C-alpha positions in Angstrom: -38.0 -32.6 17.3 -41.8 -31.8 16.0 -42.8 -28.3 14.3 -44.9 -26.5 17.3 -42.3 -25.4 19.8 -43.8 -23.1 23.5 -40.5 -20.8 22.3 -38.4 -21.1 19.2 -35.1 -19.7 19.9 -34.2 -18.5 16.3 -36.7 -15.9 17.2 -35.4 -14.7 20.9 -33.4 -12.1 20.9 -29.6 -12.0 21.5 -28.1 -9.0 23.2 -24.3 -8.5 22.4 -22.8 -5.3 24.1 -25.1 -2.6 23.5 -26.9 -4.1 20.6 -30.0 -6.1 20.7 -30.8 -8.4 17.4 -34.4 -9.3 16.9 -34.0 -12.8 16.5 -31.1 -15.0 15.8 -31.7 -15.9 12.1 -28.5 -13.8 10.5 -27.6 -13.3 7.0 -24.2 -14.6 6.1 -21.4 -12.1 4.3 -21.2 -13.5 0.7 -19.7 -12.4 -2.4 -21.5 -10.3 -5.3 -18.7 -9.3 -7.5 -20.9 -6.4 -8.4 -18.5 -3.3 -6.9 -17.5 -0.4 -9.1 -14.2 0.8 -7.6 -14.9 -1.1 -4.5 -18.4 1.1 -4.3 -21.7 -0.7 -3.6 -24.5 0.3 -6.3 -28.3 -0.4 -6.5 -27.6 -4.4 -6.8 -26.3 -4.4 -2.6 -29.3 -2.2 -1.8 -31.9 -4.6 -3.4 -29.4 -8.0 -2.0 -29.0 -6.7 1.4 -32.3 -5.2 1.8 -33.9 -8.0 0.8 -32.9 -9.6 3.4 -33.6 -7.1 6.3 -37.4 -6.9 4.9 -37.4 -10.8 4.9 -37.0 -10.9 8.6 -33.1 -11.7 9.3 -32.0 -10.4 13.0 -28.9 -9.4 11.1 -27.4 -8.9 8.0 -23.8 -9.1 7.0 -22.5 -7.3 3.9 -19.9 -9.0 2.1 -15.5 -9.0 2.5 -15.0 -5.6 2.1 -11.3 -4.8 1.5 -9.6 -2.9 3.9 -7.3 -1.6 1.1 -7.4 -1.7 -2.8 -4.9 -5.0 -3.4 -7.0 -6.6 -0.5 -9.7 -7.5 -3.2 -10.4 -10.7 -4.3 -11.7 -9.1 -7.7 -11.3 -5.6 -9.1 -15.4 -6.2 -9.0 -15.0 -6.5 -5.0 -16.2 -4.4 -2.4 -13.8 -1.8 -0.4 -13.8 0.7 2.7 -10.3 1.9 2.0 -12.1 5.4 1.3 -14.6 8.2 2.7 -16.6 7.5 -0.5 -17.1 3.8 -0.3 -18.4 4.4 3.6 -21.1 7.4 2.3 -22.3 4.8 -0.3 -23.0 2.1 1.9 -24.8 4.9 4.3 -28.3 4.8 2.8 -28.5 0.9 2.2 -27.4 0.5 6.3 -30.5 3.2 6.4 -32.7 0.8 4.8 -31.8 -2.2 7.1 -32.2 -0.2 9.5 -35.7 0.6 8.5 -36.9 -2.9 8.4 -36.0 -3.5 11.6 -32.4 -5.7 11.4 -29.1 -5.0 12.2 -26.2 -4.1 9.7 -22.8 -5.7 9.9 -19.7 -5.4 7.9 -17.0 -8.1 7.1 -13.7 -6.2 7.4 -11.6 -8.3 4.6 -8.1 -8.9 2.7 -7.5 -11.4 0.2 -4.0 -12.2 0.8 -2.0 -14.3 -1.6 -5.9 -15.0 -2.9 -6.6 -11.6 -4.3 -5.9 -10.0 -8.1 -8.5 -12.9 -9.2 -11.1 -13.3 -12.0 -14.7 -12.7 -10.8 -16.2 -16.3 -10.8 -18.5 -16.0 -13.8 -15.2 -15.0 -16.0 -13.1 -18.4 -14.8 -12.1 -17.3 -11.3 -8.4 -17.9 -11.9 -5.7 -15.1 -11.8 -5.7 -12.0 -13.6 -2.5 -10.7 -15.4 -1.1 -7.6 -14.8 -2.4 -6.7 -18.4 -6.1 -7.5 -17.4 -5.8 -4.8 -14.6 -4.4 -7.6 -12.0 -1.8 -6.5 -9.1 0.8 -7.9 -6.8 -0.5 -10.0 -3.6 0.9 -10.1 -0.5 0.9 -13.1 1.8 3.0 -14.4 5.3 5.3 -16.5 3.0 5.8 -16.4 -0.6 3.7 -19.7 -1.1 1.3 -19.4 -4.2 -2.4 -21.0 -3.1 -2.9 -23.5 -5.8 -2.2 -22.3 -9.4 -2.5 -18.2 -8.6 0.6 -15.9 -8.7 3.1 -16.2 -5.9 2.7 -13.6 -3.6 5.1 -11.3 -2.1 6.2 -12.1 1.5 5.0 -9.0 3.7 7.2 -7.1 5.8 6.5 -5.8 9.3 6.3 -2.1 7.8 3.3 -3.7 5.4 1.8 -5.9 8.2 1.6 -2.5 10.4 0.2 -0.8 7.4 -2.4 -3.4 7.3 -3.4 -3.2 10.6 -3.9 0.6 10.6 -5.8 -0.1 7.3 -8.5 -2.0 9.3 -8.5 0.3 12.0 -9.4 2.8 9.5 -11.8 0.8 8.0 -13.8 0.0 11.1 -14.0 3.8 12.0 -15.9 4.1 8.3 -17.9 1.5 8.8 -19.3 2.6 11.9 -19.7 6.5 10.6 -21.8 4.7 7.9 -24.0 3.2 10.3 -22.7 -0.6 10.7 -23.8 -2.2 13.9 -21.2 -5.2 14.1 -18.2 -5.2 12.7 -16.7 -8.7 11.8 -12.9 -9.2 11.0 -12.5 -12.0 7.9 -9.8 -14.3 9.7 -11.2 -17.1 7.2 -11.2 -18.9 4.3 -7.9 -18.9 3.3 -7.2 -15.0 3.0 -4.4 -12.7 4.9 -4.9 -13.4 8.4 -5.7 -17.0 8.1 -2.8 -17.3 6.0 -1.1 -16.4 9.1 -2.3 -18.3 11.3 -2.0 -21.3 9.5 1.6 -23.5 9.5 0.7 -24.6 6.0 1.1 -21.1 4.6 2.7 -18.9 7.1 6.5 -20.0 6.9 8.0 -16.9 8.6 10.8 -16.8 10.7 10.1 -13.8 12.8 7.4 -12.2 15.1 4.6 -13.1 13.3 5.6 -17.2 12.5 6.3 -20.3 14.3 4.7 -20.9 16.9 0.8 -20.5 17.8 1.5 -17.0 19.8 3.6 -16.0 16.9 1.2 -16.6 14.0 -2.0 -15.6 15.9 0.0 -12.0 16.5 -1.1 -10.2 13.2 -5.0 -11.2 14.4 -4.7 -9.9 17.5 -3.6 -6.9 16.7 -5.9 -6.4 14.7 -8.7 -7.1 16.8 -7.0 -4.9 19.5 -7.2 -2.2 16.6 -10.4 -2.2 16.0 -11.4 -2.5 19.3 -9.4 0.7 20.0 -11.2 2.5 17.3 -14.6 1.6 17.5 -17.5 2.7 20.1 -17.2 0.1 23.2 -21.2 -0.7 22.7 -20.2 -1.9 19.0 -20.2 -5.9 18.7 -16.8 -7.3 17.5 -16.9 -10.4 15.4 -14.4 -12.7 14.2 -14.9 -15.3 11.2 -12.4 -18.4 11.2 -11.9 -21.7 9.7 -11.9 -23.9 12.9 -9.8 -26.5 10.7 -8.0 -26.7 7.3 -9.1 -30.1 6.9 -5.7 -30.7 5.8 -3.1 -33.1 8.2 -0.8 -30.6 9.6 -2.8 -27.4 8.7 -4.8 -25.2 11.4 -7.3 -27.0 13.4 -10.1 -27.2 16.1 -7.7 -26.9 19.2 -5.6 -24.3 17.7 -8.9 -22.3 16.9 -10.2 -23.2 20.8 -7.2 -21.3 21.9 -7.6 -18.6 20.2 -11.2 -17.8 20.3 -9.6 -17.7 23.9 -7.4 -15.0 23.4 -9.9 -13.4 21.1 -12.8 -13.1 23.9 -9.8 -11.5 25.9 -9.4 -8.7 23.7 -13.1 -8.0 23.3 -14.3 -9.8 20.6 -17.8 -10.8 20.9 -18.7 -13.7 18.9 -16.8 -16.3 17.1 -18.6 -17.1 13.2 -17.5 -20.2 12.7 -16.8 -21.6 9.2 -13.4 -24.2 8.1 -11.6 -24.4 5.1 -10.9 -22.8 1.9 -6.8 -22.6 2.6 -5.4 -25.3 1.0 -6.4 -27.0 -2.6 -5.4 -30.2 -0.5 -8.8 -30.0 1.9 -11.0 -32.8 2.2 -14.2 -31.3 3.8 -17.1 -33.9 4.7 -19.3 -32.0 3.3 -23.3 -32.7 4.3 -26.0 -30.7 6.0 -25.3 -28.9 9.0 -21.0 -30.5 9.0 -19.6 -27.0 10.7 -22.0 -26.9 13.4 -20.0 -29.6 15.6 -17.2 -26.6 15.3 -19.2 -23.8 16.5 -20.2 -25.9 19.3 -16.7 -26.9 20.7 -15.6 -23.3 20.6 -18.5 -22.4 22.4 -18.4 -24.6 25.0 -14.2 -24.9 25.8 -13.4 -21.4 24.9 -16.7 -20.0 27.1 -17.3 -17.0 24.0 -20.8 -16.8 21.6 -20.5 -18.5 18.6 -23.1 -18.5 15.4 -22.8 -21.7 13.0 -22.9 -21.7 9.2 -22.9 -24.2 6.5 -25.9 -26.0 5.0 -28.1 -25.1 7.2 -31.3 -25.2 5.4 -34.4 -25.3 7.5 -36.2 -23.6 10.4 -36.4 -26.9 12.2 -32.9 -27.5 11.8 -31.1 -23.9 12.7 -34.1 -24.7 15.7 -32.7 -27.3 16.3 -28.7 -26.3 16.8 -29.7 -23.4 19.0 -31.8 -25.9 21.2 -28.6 -28.1 21.3 -26.7 -25.3 22.8 -24.3 -25.5 20.0 -24.2 -22.2 19.1 -25.9 -18.9 19.9 -27.0 -17.8 16.3 -27.3 -19.1 12.6 -25.7 -17.9 9.5 -27.7 -18.6 6.5 -26.0 -18.4 3.4 -27.2 -19.9 0.1 -30.5 -20.7 1.9 -30.8 -17.6 1.5 -29.7 -17.1 -1.7 -32.8 -19.3 -2.5 -35.2 -17.4 -1.0 -34.5 -14.1 0.7 -37.2 -14.0 3.5 -36.0 -17.7 4.8 -36.2 -16.1 8.3 -40.2 -15.4 7.7 -40.6 -19.0 5.9 -38.7 -20.3 9.2 -41.0 -18.3 11.6 -44.0 -20.2 9.6 -42.2 -23.5 9.6 -41.8 -23.2 13.3 -45.3 -21.9 13.9 -44.3 -18.5 15.6 -44.9 -15.2 15.0 -42.3 -13.6 12.4 -41.3 -9.8 11.8 -43.5 -9.2 9.0 -43.1 -5.8 7.4 -46.8 -4.3 6.5 -46.2 -4.2 3.6 -46.5 -7.9 3.5 -48.6 -9.0 6.1 -51.0 -10.4 4.3 -49.0 -13.3 3.5 -48.5 -14.1 6.9 -50.3 -16.9 8.9 -50.1 -20.2 9.7 -47.7 -22.4 7.1 -50.1 -24.3 4.7 -51.4 -27.6 5.3 -48.5 -30.1 4.9 -49.8 -32.8 1.8 -51.4 -35.9 3.0 -49.7 -38.9 1.4 -51.2 -40.7 -1.5 -53.5 -43.6 -0.2 -52.4 -47.2 -0.5 -54.2 -48.9 -3.3 -57.1 -51.2 -2.1 -56.4 -55.2 -2.4 -59.1 -56.4 -4.9 
């Protein structure tokens, strides 16, 4: 596919419920491990705000815990109290002033909670170091982390209520999109996968029961937020482990989620089991998003080693997804969307302060001439 296009879908607006996104180059939620008592600080303003002024259509804040014990580390973001929500309000306002939409991913880490921040080793956090007891569907540990406690039905009810209250706070802070984190081996994914859910009650066993908690969470959030606020769910479409959660399960789940008012499936994979074998490569998760979109009839976003504007455009042109989520590439280049616009030779949403940098991309370097024969 050439770089000169009559129309670049990547920079075509997309409307979901009451929100129109200026383009389909979106920023994936990425943990920063830089919060204090769950509260964001100036790092988050610069981190998230940089993507907004860099041209993204949607900027999604990192996994944000709905309860204190739902944090991955003590330095993770939270929105279990009103002060945390108030701290997010000026960050959301800045994102809006740049013309982007603001989303937040609401999460509970389940059995993968109470760990050290990555640059301190990332291992289990002992009680003497400020660690806490973890919760999961069953008392099965993740790798070498401490065994979790199997949740009681009362604790399940409490976490459903916590998700709904967190969503209310997020809307009050000005967020345009709510995303439920049901991927990457965290609590909701743990309930979905037969590898981590061995319960014998209404929340374990067959697919209907294992999906019950996620569907309750979605129902509670949909009731708690205005009708015009889009609701996304991030899923791990497969565990990449034989006998685990797989794409067929995800397609069935996506249909149920759509019936309950979910507007888009943010399609990732893996991270539930140390036994996973992932065929990592550029766009390796795009076929998962494509299958869900085609078979479940619900919009999807694609994520995973999407590196260039041309690659992202190809994903959209093939109908594999409705938007792309950019992660590590955006960390390397916060103005990834503007760079992609130059690459695709379309007008990008340049901030007025940066317009002097707009224009056609620099010409490609000519390959060196072959040596002359003598």
